[in-house]
All heavy atoms as a GROMACS GRO file, in nm:
protein
  579
    1MET      N    1  -0.191   1.597  -0.093
    1MET     CA    2  -0.180   1.463  -0.039
    1MET      C    3  -0.310   1.384  -0.066
    1MET      O    4  -0.417   1.443  -0.078
    1MET     CB    5  -0.156   1.463   0.111
    1MET     CG    6  -0.020   1.512   0.157
    1MET     SD    7   0.114   1.403   0.110
    1MET     CE    8   0.113   1.295   0.250
    2ALA      N    9  -0.290   1.255  -0.076
    2ALA     CA   10  -0.404   1.164  -0.094
    2ALA      C   11  -0.380   1.040  -0.010
    2ALA      O   12  -0.268   1.015   0.038
    2ALA     CB   13  -0.423   1.130  -0.241
    3LYS      N   14  -0.483   0.961   0.005
    3LYS     CA   15  -0.471   0.834   0.077
    3LYS      C   16  -0.505   0.720  -0.014
    3LYS      O   17  -0.613   0.722  -0.079
    3LYS     CB   18  -0.565   0.836   0.200
    3LYS     CG   19  -0.557   0.706   0.282
    3LYS     CD   20  -0.645   0.707   0.403
    3LYS     CE   21  -0.596   0.796   0.510
    3LYS     NZ   22  -0.471   0.763   0.578
    4ALA      N   23  -0.419   0.625  -0.022
    4ALA     CA   24  -0.448   0.505  -0.101
    4ALA      C   25  -0.493   0.390  -0.006
    4ALA      O   26  -0.436   0.375   0.100
    4ALA     CB   27  -0.321   0.458  -0.173
    5ILE      N   28  -0.597   0.322  -0.049
    5ILE     CA   29  -0.645   0.204   0.026
    5ILE      C   30  -0.642   0.091  -0.076
    5ILE      O   31  -0.715   0.094  -0.174
    5ILE     CB   32  -0.786   0.227   0.084
    5ILE    CG1   33  -0.785   0.350   0.176
    5ILE    CG2   34  -0.834   0.103   0.156
    5ILE    CD1   35  -0.923   0.398   0.214
    6LEU      N   36  -0.563  -0.007  -0.049
    6LEU     CA   37  -0.542  -0.119  -0.144
    6LEU      C   38  -0.595  -0.250  -0.078
    6LEU      O   39  -0.553  -0.284   0.034
    6LEU     CB   40  -0.397  -0.135  -0.180
    6LEU     CG   41  -0.342  -0.010  -0.246
    6LEU    CD1   42  -0.263   0.073  -0.143
    6LEU    CD2   43  -0.251  -0.048  -0.361
    7GLN      N   44  -0.685  -0.320  -0.144
    7GLN     CA   45  -0.741  -0.446  -0.098
    7GLN      C   46  -0.648  -0.553  -0.156
    7GLN      O   47  -0.627  -0.561  -0.278
    7GLN     CB   48  -0.881  -0.468  -0.144
    7GLN     CG   49  -0.939  -0.600  -0.101
    7GLN     CD   50  -0.960  -0.604   0.054
    7GLN    OE1   51  -1.014  -0.514   0.111
    7GLN    NE2   52  -0.912  -0.712   0.110
    8LEU      N   53  -0.590  -0.635  -0.071
    8LEU     CA   54  -0.499  -0.739  -0.112
    8LEU      C   55  -0.560  -0.872  -0.117
    8LEU      O   56  -0.668  -0.898  -0.062
    8LEU     CB   57  -0.379  -0.745  -0.016
    8LEU     CG   58  -0.307  -0.613   0.016
    8LEU    CD1   59  -0.192  -0.639   0.114
    8LEU    CD2   60  -0.254  -0.555  -0.111
    9GLY      N   61  -0.490  -0.968  -0.181
    9GLY     CA   62  -0.528  -1.106  -0.177
    9GLY      C   63  -0.493  -1.154  -0.032
    9GLY      O   64  -0.451  -1.077   0.054
   10GLU      N   65  -0.504  -1.284  -0.010
   10GLU     CA   66  -0.484  -1.336   0.124
   10GLU      C   67  -0.341  -1.318   0.170
   10GLU      O   68  -0.245  -1.344   0.096
   10GLU     CB   69  -0.517  -1.486   0.124
   10GLU     CG   70  -0.499  -1.550   0.254
   10GLU     CD   71  -0.535  -1.702   0.255
   10GLU    OE1   72  -0.579  -1.748   0.150
   10GLU    OE2   73  -0.523  -1.762   0.357
   11LEU      N   74  -0.325  -1.267   0.291
   11LEU     CA   75  -0.197  -1.261   0.359
   11LEU      C   76  -0.188  -1.384   0.452
   11LEU      O   77  -0.279  -1.408   0.529
   11LEU     CB   78  -0.181  -1.134   0.443
   11LEU     CG   79  -0.185  -1.005   0.358
   11LEU    CD1   80  -0.178  -0.883   0.453
   11LEU    CD2   81  -0.074  -0.996   0.260
   12THR      N   82  -0.076  -1.455   0.442
   12THR     CA   83  -0.073  -1.584   0.513
   12THR      C   84   0.010  -1.584   0.642
   12THR      O   85  -0.001  -1.674   0.722
   12THR     CB   86  -0.019  -1.695   0.424
   12THR    OG1   87   0.112  -1.655   0.374
   12THR    CG2   88  -0.114  -1.719   0.306
   13CYS      N   89   0.093  -1.478   0.658
   13CYS     CA   90   0.175  -1.475   0.782
   13CYS      C   91   0.217  -1.335   0.814
   13CYS      O   92   0.217  -1.243   0.728
   13CYS     CB   93   0.301  -1.562   0.761
   13CYS     SG   94   0.411  -1.502   0.632
   14PRO      N   95   0.255  -1.309   0.941
   14PRO     CA   96   0.293  -1.176   0.984
   14PRO      C   97   0.415  -1.123   0.906
   14PRO      O   98   0.433  -1.004   0.894
   14PRO     CB   99   0.329  -1.192   1.130
   14PRO     CG  100   0.243  -1.309   1.174
   14PRO     CD  101   0.239  -1.400   1.056
   15SER      N  102   0.501  -1.209   0.858
   15SER     CA  103   0.617  -1.163   0.780
   15SER      C  104   0.574  -1.097   0.650
   15SER      O  105   0.644  -1.006   0.600
   15SER     CB  106   0.720  -1.274   0.757
   15SER     OG  107   0.669  -1.373   0.677
   16CYS      N  108   0.458  -1.138   0.596
   16CYS     CA  109   0.404  -1.074   0.478
   16CYS      C  110   0.375  -0.926   0.508
   16CYS      O  111   0.407  -0.838   0.426
   16CYS     CB  112   0.271  -1.142   0.434
   16CYS     SG  113   0.286  -1.311   0.388
   17LEU      N  114   0.319  -0.900   0.622
   17LEU     CA  115   0.284  -0.767   0.666
   17LEU      C  116   0.410  -0.684   0.668
   17LEU      O  117   0.417  -0.570   0.614
   17LEU     CB  118   0.220  -0.775   0.802
   17LEU     CG  119   0.175  -0.644   0.870
   17LEU    CD1  120   0.054  -0.671   0.956
   17LEU    CD2  121   0.286  -0.585   0.952
   18THR      N  122   0.516  -0.729   0.730
   18THR     CA  123   0.640  -0.656   0.746
   18THR      C  124   0.702  -0.624   0.608
   18THR      O  125   0.748  -0.516   0.581
   18THR     CB  126   0.739  -0.732   0.831
   18THR    OG1  127   0.681  -0.757   0.961
   18THR    CG2  128   0.868  -0.654   0.854
   19LYS      N  129   0.702  -0.726   0.524
   19LYS     CA  130   0.761  -0.711   0.391
   19LYS      C  131   0.689  -0.606   0.307
   19LYS      O  132   0.750  -0.518   0.245
   19LYS     CB  133   0.756  -0.848   0.318
   19LYS     CG  134   0.822  -0.850   0.185
   19LYS     CD  135   0.818  -0.994   0.131
   19LYS     CE  136   0.887  -1.008  -0.005
   19LYS     NZ  137   0.874  -1.142  -0.056
   20ILE      N  138   0.557  -0.608   0.311
   20ILE     CA  139   0.477  -0.509   0.236
   20ILE      C  140   0.495  -0.370   0.297
   20ILE      O  141   0.518  -0.273   0.226
   20ILE     CB  142   0.328  -0.546   0.235
   20ILE    CG1  143   0.306  -0.675   0.157
   20ILE    CG2  144   0.243  -0.433   0.184
   20ILE    CD1  145   0.174  -0.739   0.169
   21GLN      N  146   0.492  -0.360   0.431
   21GLN     CA  147   0.504  -0.231   0.495
   21GLN      C  148   0.639  -0.164   0.462
   21GLN      O  149   0.643  -0.050   0.422
   21GLN     CB  150   0.489  -0.244   0.645
   21GLN     CG  151   0.499  -0.102   0.712
   21GLN     CD  152   0.417  -0.094   0.839
   21GLN    OE1  153   0.334  -0.181   0.870
   21GLN    NE2  154   0.433   0.014   0.905
   22LYS      N  155   0.748  -0.240   0.470
   22LYS     CA  156   0.877  -0.186   0.439
   22LYS      C  157   0.889  -0.148   0.292
   22LYS      O  158   0.951  -0.048   0.261
   22LYS     CB  159   0.988  -0.285   0.480
   22LYS     CG  160   1.005  -0.294   0.631
   22LYS     CD  161   1.117  -0.384   0.670
   22LYS     CE  162   1.134  -0.385   0.820
   22LYS     NZ  163   1.244  -0.465   0.862
   23GLY      N  164   0.836  -0.232   0.202
   23GLY     CA  165   0.848  -0.202   0.064
   23GLY      C  166   0.772  -0.073   0.026
   23GLY      O  167   0.820   0.007  -0.050
   24VAL      N  168   0.651  -0.055   0.084
   24VAL     CA  169   0.575   0.067   0.049
   24VAL      C  170   0.636   0.187   0.117
   24VAL      O  171   0.645   0.296   0.056
   24VAL     CB  172   0.426   0.045   0.096
   24VAL    CG1  173   0.347   0.174   0.077
   24VAL    CG2  174   0.361  -0.068   0.016
   25GLU      N  175   0.684   0.175   0.243
   25GLU     CA  176   0.748   0.288   0.312
   25GLU      C  177   0.869   0.339   0.240
   25GLU      O  178   0.904   0.457   0.252
   25GLU     CB  179   0.784   0.249   0.451
   25GLU     CG  180   0.671   0.237   0.547
   25GLU     CD  181   0.712   0.186   0.687
   25GLU    OE1  182   0.817   0.121   0.700
   25GLU    OE2  183   0.637   0.209   0.783
   26ASN      N  184   0.942   0.253   0.172
   26ASN     CA  185   1.062   0.290   0.098
   26ASN      C  186   1.038   0.374  -0.028
   26ASN      O  187   1.133   0.419  -0.088
   26ASN     CB  188   1.150   0.168   0.068
   26ASN     CG  189   1.215   0.112   0.188
   26ASN    OD1  190   1.239   0.181   0.284
   26ASN    ND2  191   1.242  -0.017   0.185
   27GLN      N  192   0.916   0.390  -0.064
   27GLN     CA  193   0.882   0.469  -0.183
   27GLN      C  194   0.881   0.620  -0.153
   27GLN      O  195   0.827   0.664  -0.050
   27GLN     CB  196   0.746   0.428  -0.242
   27GLN     CG  197   0.742   0.282  -0.282
   27GLN     CD  198   0.850   0.243  -0.372
   27GLN    OE1  199   0.866   0.302  -0.481
   27GLN    NE2  200   0.937   0.151  -0.330
   28ASP      N  201   0.943   0.696  -0.240
   28ASP     CA  202   0.941   0.844  -0.221
   28ASP      C  203   0.802   0.895  -0.223
   28ASP      O  204   0.717   0.852  -0.305
   28ASP     CB  205   1.022   0.911  -0.332
   28ASP     CG  206   1.170   0.888  -0.321
   28ASP    OD1  207   1.220   0.859  -0.212
   28ASP    OD2  208   1.243   0.904  -0.424
   29GLY      N  209   0.772   0.985  -0.136
   29GLY     CA  210   0.639   1.052  -0.130
   29GLY      C  211   0.530   0.975  -0.058
   29GLY      O  212   0.416   1.012  -0.056
   30VAL      N  213   0.573   0.863   0.012
   30VAL     CA  214   0.471   0.782   0.080
   30VAL      C  215   0.498   0.793   0.233
   30VAL      O  216   0.613   0.790   0.276
   30VAL     CB  217   0.483   0.634   0.036
   30VAL    CG1  218   0.386   0.545   0.116
   30VAL    CG2  219   0.455   0.617  -0.110
   31SER      N  220   0.389   0.801   0.309
   31SER     CA  221   0.396   0.815   0.456
   31SER      C  222   0.279   0.746   0.522
   31SER      O  223   0.180   0.715   0.452
   31SER     CB  224   0.408   0.962   0.501
   31SER     OG  225   0.296   1.030   0.460
   32ASN      N  226   0.289   0.729   0.654
   32ASN     CA  227   0.177   0.675   0.732
   32ASN      C  228   0.125   0.541   0.674
   32ASN      O  229   0.002   0.525   0.658
   32ASN     CB  230   0.068   0.776   0.746
   32ASN     CG  231   0.108   0.901   0.813
   32ASN    OD1  232   0.186   0.898   0.908
   32ASN    ND2  233   0.059   1.014   0.768
   33VAL      N  234   0.213   0.448   0.648
   33VAL     CA  235   0.176   0.317   0.592
   33VAL      C  236   0.124   0.228   0.704
   33VAL      O  237   0.188   0.217   0.806
   33VAL     CB  238   0.294   0.252   0.523
   33VAL    CG1  239   0.254   0.117   0.467
   33VAL    CG2  240   0.348   0.343   0.411
   34LYS      N  241   0.010   0.169   0.680
   34LYS     CA  242  -0.048   0.072   0.774
   34LYS      C  243  -0.095  -0.051   0.696
   34LYS      O  244  -0.168  -0.033   0.597
   34LYS     CB  245  -0.164   0.131   0.850
   34LYS     CG  246  -0.127   0.241   0.945
   34LYS     CD  247  -0.241   0.269   1.045
   34LYS     CE  248  -0.227   0.374   1.135
   34LYS     NZ  249  -0.126   0.440   1.188
   35VAL      N  250  -0.049  -0.164   0.733
   35VAL     CA  251  -0.090  -0.288   0.674
   35VAL      C  252  -0.186  -0.356   0.772
   35VAL      O  253  -0.146  -0.382   0.886
   35VAL     CB  254   0.026  -0.381   0.638
   35VAL    CG1  255  -0.025  -0.510   0.569
   35VAL    CG2  256   0.127  -0.309   0.547
   36LEU      N  257  -0.307  -0.378   0.734
   36LEU     CA  258  -0.409  -0.438   0.821
   36LEU      C  259  -0.418  -0.589   0.785
   36LEU      O  260  -0.483  -0.622   0.688
   36LEU     CB  261  -0.543  -0.365   0.804
   36LEU     CG  262  -0.534  -0.215   0.822
   36LEU    CD1  263  -0.663  -0.149   0.780
   36LEU    CD2  264  -0.501  -0.183   0.966
   37PHE      N  265  -0.348  -0.667   0.862
   37PHE     CA  266  -0.336  -0.810   0.831
   37PHE      C  267  -0.472  -0.880   0.818
   37PHE      O  268  -0.503  -0.943   0.718
   37PHE     CB  269  -0.252  -0.880   0.940
   37PHE     CG  270  -0.219  -1.025   0.912
   37PHE    CD1  271  -0.127  -1.061   0.823
   37PHE    CD2  272  -0.294  -1.122   0.978
   37PHE    CE1  273  -0.102  -1.194   0.796
   37PHE    CE2  274  -0.266  -1.258   0.955
   37PHE     CZ  275  -0.172  -1.293   0.861
   38ASN      N  276  -0.558  -0.870   0.920
   38ASN     CA  277  -0.683  -0.941   0.918
   38ASN      C  278  -0.777  -0.891   0.808
   38ASN      O  279  -0.858  -0.968   0.755
   38ASN     CB  280  -0.751  -0.934   1.056
   38ASN     CG  281  -0.679  -1.014   1.158
   38ASN    OD1  282  -0.611  -1.111   1.129
   38ASN    ND2  283  -0.693  -0.978   1.285
   39ALA      N  284  -0.774  -0.761   0.778
   39ALA     CA  285  -0.858  -0.706   0.675
   39ALA      C  286  -0.797  -0.719   0.532
   39ALA      O  287  -0.868  -0.704   0.437
   39ALA     CB  288  -0.884  -0.558   0.701
   40GLY      N  289  -0.671  -0.751   0.528
   40GLY     CA  290  -0.603  -0.768   0.401
   40GLY      C  291  -0.598  -0.634   0.323
   40GLY      O  292  -0.616  -0.633   0.202
   41LYS      N  293  -0.568  -0.530   0.395
   41LYS     CA  294  -0.562  -0.397   0.333
   41LYS      C  295  -0.433  -0.323   0.364
   41LYS      O  296  -0.372  -0.348   0.471
   41LYS     CB  297  -0.678  -0.309   0.384
   41LYS     CG  298  -0.810  -0.352   0.332
   41LYS     CD  299  -0.918  -0.253   0.378
   41LYS     CE  300  -1.059  -0.300   0.327
   41LYS     NZ  301  -1.162  -0.207   0.372
   42VAL      N  302  -0.396  -0.236   0.276
   42VAL     CA  303  -0.287  -0.142   0.300
   42VAL      C  304  -0.342  -0.004   0.289
   42VAL      O  305  -0.413   0.031   0.191
   42VAL     CB  306  -0.173  -0.164   0.198
   42VAL    CG1  307  -0.062  -0.058   0.216
   42VAL    CG2  308  -0.110  -0.302   0.204
   43ARG      N  309  -0.312   0.080   0.380
   43ARG     CA  310  -0.347   0.225   0.379
   43ARG      C  311  -0.216   0.302   0.380
   43ARG      O  312  -0.127   0.275   0.461
   43ARG     CB  313  -0.435   0.262   0.497
   43ARG     CG  314  -0.569   0.195   0.495
   43ARG     CD  315  -0.652   0.242   0.610
   43ARG     NE  316  -0.781   0.174   0.610
   43ARG     CZ  317  -0.861   0.169   0.711
   43ARG    NH1  318  -0.830   0.229   0.823
   43ARG    NH2  319  -0.976   0.106   0.705
   44ALA      N  320  -0.207   0.405   0.294
   44ALA     CA  321  -0.089   0.486   0.292
   44ALA      C  322  -0.123   0.625   0.237
   44ALA      O  323  -0.204   0.640   0.145
   44ALA     CB  324   0.016   0.424   0.203
   45ASP      N  325  -0.064   0.726   0.300
   45ASP     CA  326  -0.073   0.860   0.249
   45ASP      C  327   0.034   0.877   0.143
   45ASP      O  328   0.146   0.825   0.158
   45ASP     CB  329  -0.054   0.962   0.359
   45ASP     CG  330  -0.164   0.955   0.466
   45ASP    OD1  331  -0.277   0.910   0.430
   45ASP    OD2  332  -0.134   1.000   0.576
   46PHE      N  333   0.006   0.958   0.040
   46PHE     CA  334   0.108   0.979  -0.062
   46PHE      C  335   0.094   1.113  -0.127
   46PHE      O  336  -0.014   1.175  -0.129
   46PHE     CB  337   0.108   0.868  -0.169
   46PHE     CG  338  -0.017   0.869  -0.259
   46PHE    CD1  339  -0.016   0.930  -0.380
   46PHE    CD2  340  -0.132   0.798  -0.218
   46PHE    CE1  341  -0.131   0.924  -0.463
   46PHE    CE2  342  -0.245   0.793  -0.297
   46PHE     CZ  343  -0.245   0.859  -0.417
   47ASP      N  344   0.206   1.166  -0.170
   47ASP     CA  345   0.216   1.297  -0.237
   47ASP      C  346   0.192   1.272  -0.385
   47ASP      O  347   0.273   1.203  -0.450
   47ASP     CB  348   0.352   1.359  -0.212
   47ASP     CG  349   0.372   1.492  -0.281
   47ASP    OD1  350   0.286   1.532  -0.362
   47ASP    OD2  351   0.474   1.559  -0.251
   48GLU      N  352   0.085   1.322  -0.438
   48GLU     CA  353   0.047   1.300  -0.577
   48GLU      C  354   0.144   1.357  -0.676
   48GLU      O  355   0.149   1.318  -0.791
   48GLU     CB  356  -0.093   1.356  -0.604
   48GLU     CG  357  -0.198   1.284  -0.524
   48GLU     CD  358  -0.334   1.354  -0.530
   48GLU    OE1  359  -0.346   1.462  -0.474
   48GLU    OE2  360  -0.422   1.292  -0.593
   49ASP      N  361   0.232   1.453  -0.636
   49ASP     CA  362   0.333   1.506  -0.721
   49ASP      C  363   0.454   1.414  -0.730
   49ASP      O  364   0.538   1.429  -0.821
   49ASP     CB  365   0.379   1.647  -0.672
   49ASP     CG  366   0.270   1.747  -0.679
   49ASP    OD1  367   0.184   1.734  -0.770
   49ASP    OD2  368   0.269   1.842  -0.600
   50THR      N  369   0.463   1.321  -0.638
   50THR     CA  370   0.584   1.233  -0.635
   50THR      C  371   0.550   1.089  -0.677
   50THR      O  372   0.634   1.024  -0.743
   50THR     CB  373   0.635   1.228  -0.489
   50THR    OG1  374   0.661   1.363  -0.446
   50THR    CG2  375   0.764   1.151  -0.479
   51THR      N  376   0.434   1.040  -0.644
   51THR     CA  377   0.398   0.899  -0.672
   51THR      C  378   0.248   0.889  -0.696
   51THR      O  379   0.179   0.988  -0.699
   51THR     CB  380   0.451   0.807  -0.563
   51THR    OG1  381   0.439   0.670  -0.606
   51THR    CG2  382   0.371   0.828  -0.431
   52SER      N  383   0.199   0.766  -0.704
   52SER     CA  384   0.055   0.742  -0.729
   52SER      C  385   0.017   0.612  -0.661
   52SER      O  386   0.100   0.533  -0.627
   52SER     CB  387   0.029   0.735  -0.878
   52SER     OG  388   0.087   0.617  -0.933
   53ALA      N  389  -0.115   0.595  -0.648
   53ALA     CA  390  -0.168   0.470  -0.595
   53ALA      C  391  -0.135   0.354  -0.684
   53ALA      O  392  -0.102   0.242  -0.634
   53ALA     CB  393  -0.314   0.481  -0.576
   54ASP      N  394  -0.128   0.373  -0.815
   54ASP     CA  395  -0.090   0.263  -0.906
   54ASP      C  396   0.056   0.223  -0.885
   54ASP      O  397   0.092   0.105  -0.890
   54ASP     CB  398  -0.108   0.307  -1.050
   54ASP     CG  399  -0.255   0.316  -1.089
   54ASP    OD1  400  -0.338   0.246  -1.023
   54ASP    OD2  401  -0.290   0.387  -1.180
   55LYS      N  402   0.144   0.321  -0.855
   55LYS     CA  403   0.285   0.289  -0.827
   55LYS      C  404   0.298   0.212  -0.697
   55LYS      O  405   0.378   0.119  -0.685
   55LYS     CB  406   0.372   0.413  -0.826
   55LYS     CG  407   0.393   0.475  -0.959
   55LYS     CD  408   0.481   0.597  -0.952
   55LYS     CE  409   0.498   0.659  -1.092
   55LYS     NZ  410   0.581   0.786  -1.080
   56ILE      N  411   0.218   0.250  -0.598
   56ILE     CA  412   0.217   0.175  -0.472
   56ILE      C  413   0.170   0.032  -0.493
   56ILE      O  414   0.229  -0.066  -0.445
   56ILE     CB  415   0.132   0.246  -0.362
   56ILE    CG1  416   0.192   0.383  -0.328
   56ILE    CG2  417   0.117   0.157  -0.241
   56ILE    CD1  418   0.102   0.472  -0.249
   57SER      N  419   0.068   0.015  -0.577
   57SER     CA  420   0.016  -0.114  -0.612
   57SER      C  421   0.121  -0.196  -0.681
   57SER      O  422   0.139  -0.313  -0.654
   57SER     CB  423  -0.104  -0.098  -0.702
   57SER     OG  424  -0.151  -0.222  -0.744
   58ASP      N  425   0.197  -0.135  -0.773
   58ASP     CA  426   0.305  -0.201  -0.847
   58ASP      C  427   0.410  -0.251  -0.752
   58ASP      O  428   0.466  -0.364  -0.772
   58ASP     CB  429   0.365  -0.113  -0.953
   58ASP     CG  430   0.270  -0.090  -1.068
   58ASP    OD1  431   0.172  -0.162  -1.086
   58ASP    OD2  432   0.299   0.009  -1.148
   59VAL      N  433   0.444  -0.175  -0.650
   59VAL     CA  434   0.543  -0.221  -0.549
   59VAL      C  435   0.498  -0.347  -0.479
   59VAL      O  436   0.573  -0.441  -0.468
   59VAL     CB  437   0.572  -0.107  -0.451
   59VAL    CG1  438   0.649  -0.158  -0.328
   59VAL    CG2  439   0.642   0.009  -0.514
   60ILE      N  440   0.375  -0.346  -0.443
   60ILE     CA  441   0.318  -0.466  -0.368
   60ILE      C  442   0.317  -0.584  -0.460
   60ILE      O  443   0.351  -0.694  -0.424
   60ILE     CB  444   0.177  -0.433  -0.316
   60ILE    CG1  445   0.183  -0.323  -0.210
   60ILE    CG2  446   0.106  -0.554  -0.262
   60ILE    CD1  447   0.054  -0.262  -0.165
   61LYS      N  448   0.277  -0.565  -0.586
   61LYS     CA  449   0.278  -0.676  -0.684
   61LYS      C  450   0.419  -0.725  -0.709
   61LYS      O  451   0.440  -0.849  -0.720
   61LYS     CB  452   0.212  -0.628  -0.817
   61LYS     CG  453   0.065  -0.608  -0.806
   61LYS     CD  454   0.009  -0.551  -0.938
   61LYS     CE  455  -0.137  -0.514  -0.930
   61LYS     NZ  456  -0.186  -0.454  -1.054
   62ASP      N  457   0.513  -0.636  -0.720
   62ASP     CA  458   0.656  -0.675  -0.738
   62ASP      C  459   0.709  -0.756  -0.621
   62ASP      O  460   0.800  -0.838  -0.643
   62ASP     CB  461   0.740  -0.548  -0.762
   62ASP     CG  462   0.716  -0.488  -0.899
   62ASP    OD1  463   0.656  -0.551  -0.984
   62ASP    OD2  464   0.767  -0.374  -0.916
   63LEU      N  465   0.650  -0.738  -0.504
   63LEU     CA  466   0.689  -0.816  -0.385
   63LEU      C  467   0.627  -0.955  -0.387
   63LEU      O  468   0.651  -1.038  -0.301
   63LEU     CB  469   0.647  -0.744  -0.258
   63LEU     CG  470   0.727  -0.617  -0.228
   63LEU    CD1  471   0.664  -0.538  -0.113
   63LEU    CD2  472   0.876  -0.646  -0.194
   64GLY      N  473   0.534  -0.979  -0.482
   64GLY     CA  474   0.470  -1.110  -0.494
   64GLY      C  475   0.328  -1.124  -0.443
   64GLY      O  476   0.278  -1.235  -0.421
   65TYR      N  477   0.265  -1.014  -0.415
   65TYR     CA  478   0.129  -1.016  -0.355
   65TYR      C  479   0.025  -0.963  -0.452
   65TYR      O  480   0.056  -0.878  -0.536
   65TYR     CB  481   0.126  -0.932  -0.224
   65TYR     CG  482   0.225  -0.985  -0.124
   65TYR    CD1  483   0.349  -0.928  -0.112
   65TYR    CD2  484   0.190  -1.096  -0.046
   65TYR    CE1  485   0.442  -0.982  -0.021
   65TYR    CE2  486   0.283  -1.149   0.048
   65TYR     CZ  487   0.409  -1.092   0.058
   65TYR     OH  488   0.495  -1.142   0.147
   66GLU      N  489  -0.095  -1.014  -0.439
   66GLU     CA  490  -0.202  -0.975  -0.529
   66GLU      C  491  -0.270  -0.846  -0.476
   66GLU      O  492  -0.298  -0.838  -0.351
   66GLU     CB  493  -0.306  -1.088  -0.534
   66GLU     CG  494  -0.429  -1.053  -0.616
   66GLU     CD  495  -0.535  -1.165  -0.610
   66GLU    OE1  496  -0.527  -1.252  -0.525
   66GLU    OE2  497  -0.626  -1.158  -0.693
   67VAL      N  498  -0.296  -0.750  -0.562
   67VAL     CA  499  -0.374  -0.633  -0.527
   67VAL      C  500  -0.504  -0.646  -0.601
   67VAL      O  501  -0.511  -0.647  -0.726
   67VAL     CB  502  -0.300  -0.504  -0.567
   67VAL    CG1  503  -0.391  -0.383  -0.536
   67VAL    CG2  504  -0.170  -0.497  -0.495
   68LYS      N  505  -0.618  -0.659  -0.527
   68LYS     CA  506  -0.745  -0.679  -0.592
   68LYS      C  507  -0.817  -0.550  -0.626
   68LYS      O  508  -0.894  -0.544  -0.724
   68LYS     CB  509  -0.836  -0.760  -0.494
   68LYS     CG  510  -0.790  -0.904  -0.475
   68LYS     CD  511  -0.889  -0.976  -0.381
   68LYS     CE  512  -0.853  -1.124  -0.373
   68LYS     NZ  513  -0.953  -1.199  -0.297
   69LYS      N  514  -0.796  -0.446  -0.545
   69LYS     CA  515  -0.869  -0.320  -0.565
   69LYS      C  516  -0.788  -0.206  -0.509
   69LYS      O  517  -0.720  -0.218  -0.406
   69LYS     CB  518  -1.002  -0.324  -0.492
   69LYS     CG  519  -1.094  -0.211  -0.511
   69LYS     CD  520  -1.227  -0.239  -0.434
   69LYS     CE  521  -1.318  -0.113  -0.446
   69LYS     NZ  522  -1.440  -0.137  -0.365
   70VAL      N  523  -0.791  -0.092  -0.578
   70VAL     CA  524  -0.722   0.030  -0.538
   70VAL      C  525  -0.825   0.143  -0.528
   70VAL      O  526  -0.897   0.166  -0.623
   70VAL     CB  527  -0.612   0.070  -0.638
   70VAL    CG1  528  -0.543   0.196  -0.592
   70VAL    CG2  529  -0.508  -0.044  -0.652
   71LYS      N  530  -0.825   0.209  -0.416
   71LYS     CA  531  -0.913   0.324  -0.394
   71LYS      C  532  -0.827   0.442  -0.349
   71LYS      O  533  -0.737   0.426  -0.270
   71LYS     CB  534  -1.016   0.288  -0.288
   71LYS     CG  535  -1.121   0.390  -0.264
   71LYS     CD  536  -1.221   0.336  -0.161
   71LYS     CE  537  -1.326   0.438  -0.125
   71LYS     NZ  538  -1.421   0.393  -0.027
   72VAL      N  539  -0.863   0.560  -0.396
   72VAL     CA  540  -0.790   0.679  -0.358
   72VAL      C  541  -0.892   0.781  -0.302
   72VAL      O  542  -0.994   0.806  -0.361
   72VAL     CB  543  -0.720   0.741  -0.480
   72VAL    CG1  544  -0.652   0.876  -0.444
   72VAL    CG2  545  -0.616   0.647  -0.542
   73LYS      N  546  -0.849   0.835  -0.187
   73LYS     CA  547  -0.928   0.943  -0.123
   73LYS      C  548  -0.843   1.068  -0.118
   73LYS      O  549  -0.729   1.064  -0.074
   73LYS     CB  550  -0.966   0.906   0.019
   73LYS     CG  551  -1.067   0.794   0.031
   73LYS     CD  552  -1.106   0.772   0.175
   73LYS     CE  553  -1.215   0.669   0.188
   73LYS     NZ  554  -1.256   0.650   0.329
   74GLU      N  555  -0.898   1.178  -0.165
   74GLU     CA  556  -0.826   1.304  -0.158
   74GLU      C  557  -0.831   1.354  -0.015
   74GLU      O  558  -0.934   1.346   0.051
   74GLU     CB  559  -0.891   1.410  -0.248
   74GLU     CG  560  -0.888   1.368  -0.398
   74GLU     CD  561  -0.746   1.355  -0.454
   74GLU    OE1  562  -0.659   1.435  -0.416
   74GLU    OE2  563  -0.723   1.260  -0.534
   75THR      N  564  -0.714   1.404   0.035
   75THR     CA  565  -0.711   1.462   0.168
   75THR      C  566  -0.667   1.606   0.157
   75THR      O  567  -0.617   1.650   0.050
   75THR     CB  568  -0.615   1.386   0.257
   75THR    OG1  569  -0.483   1.392   0.199
   75THR    CG2  570  -0.654   1.246   0.280
   76LYS      N  571  -0.692   1.685   0.257
   76LYS     CA  572  -0.658   1.827   0.250
   76LYS      C  573  -0.535   1.856   0.335
   76LYS      O  574  -0.492   1.792   0.420
   76LYS     CB  575  -0.774   1.911   0.296
   76LYS     CG  576  -0.892   1.890   0.204
   76LYS     CD  577  -1.006   1.985   0.237
   76LYS     CE  578  -1.116   1.957   0.139
   76LYS     NZ  579  -1.208   2.055   0.114
   0.00000   0.00000   0.00000
C-alpha cells in the first residue's frame, strides 16, 4: 500500500469536495479518501498492484479539476 497526496487547484464550493471524493473512492484499489477543502488536497491510500497516484490524478483531472502536484508515500 501507498498513500497519494495530491495538491489541487482552487476548490470553490463544498460540492467540489463531494464530487472529487466520490470519483476517487470509486476507483479499484483506493481507500481512505480524504479531501481537505481549505488545504486544497486529496489524500488516499492505494494498492500499487491495482492503481497508481497518476491514475488517481487522472480521475480528478477528468472531473474538471487541476492537479498541481502529486506526492507518494510508501506505507507498510
